[in-house]
N, C-alpha and C positions, 0 to 999 in steps of 0.2 A: 762657681756660679752653677745653679742646678738646671738641667736640661729639662725641656719642655715634652721630649721625645722619648720614648721607652729604650732603653741603652741597646737591647736586638736593633732597634731601627736605625740607630746612630753608628752601630759598628757595620752593618750591610750598606749603609750610604758609604762609609769609610772603604770600605773593601770594593765598592763602584766606584771609586773617585770621588766623590761626592761630600764636601765639605758640609759641617754644621750650618754654616752661615746660609751655603744654596738652598738646604733643605728648609730651613727655617723661612727664607725668601719665598719658597715654593708654594709652601703651605700656608704661610700667613699672608702674602701679597698677592700670591697669584691663584689662590685657590684649590691647589691639587690636593689630591689623598696622598695621604703618608706613603702608603705602597709606591705611588708612580712616582713622588719625589726622591723617593731612595734608590730607585732603580733605572730611571730614565738617564740615559748619558747626558753629559754636557754638551751643548751645541757649540763646540769649538769654530766651526767652519760657518761662515756666515752665507755659504751659497744656498742655504735653507731659506734666505728672506726673499718674502713675497716681494714682486716686481708689481710695479703699478702698470695697469691697461691703460691706453689712450679714453677710453670710455669712464674709466675710473677717475682721472685727470680730469676730463669734460665734467662728471658730474661735481667733482670738488670744486673746480671752478665757479659753476653755476650756482652751487650750494652757499658757497661761501661769500660770492660777490654780489650775487642778485637775490637769492632767497635768504641771506643773511643768518644761515643757520649756524650754530654753534660748532666747535669742534667735536665737542662730545657726542653731538646729533649726527654728525657725518661720519664719525668712527664707528657708530652703532650701525649706520644704516650701511656702511661698507664693509662692515665686520671686520675692522682694522682696531689697532690699538691708537688711543690718544696720542701717543708719541709719534707713531707714523704719520697721521692726518696732519699733527702741527708741523714735523718736520718738512712733510709735503708742501705746505702752505707758505713755509719759509722758503723751500727750494724751488717753488714757483714764482717767487717774488708777490705772492698776493697780499702778504702783511705788512702793511706799511706804516710805520712809525711816524708819529706825526710830532712836529718839532716846534 
């Protein structure tokens, strides 16, 4: 398999403990610059996770239940990932499956 990235970048990433798959995800899916992708350490500790404030939860509930905003719109307004917003919607019990 031919690498998309220069050999020097792959070697630097490996020396930093970063796999080719992680580099590819960071550049391809996350839009990171190659230099950042090969040098920024992996985030093994989830303590960096951004916690939801009461104000954000209130906005989420209002936007989702009353204003009928989409998950994408809410994520953009809160500067959060779509996955974080969808997870919080489920966690708060706002999303109800119709039977």
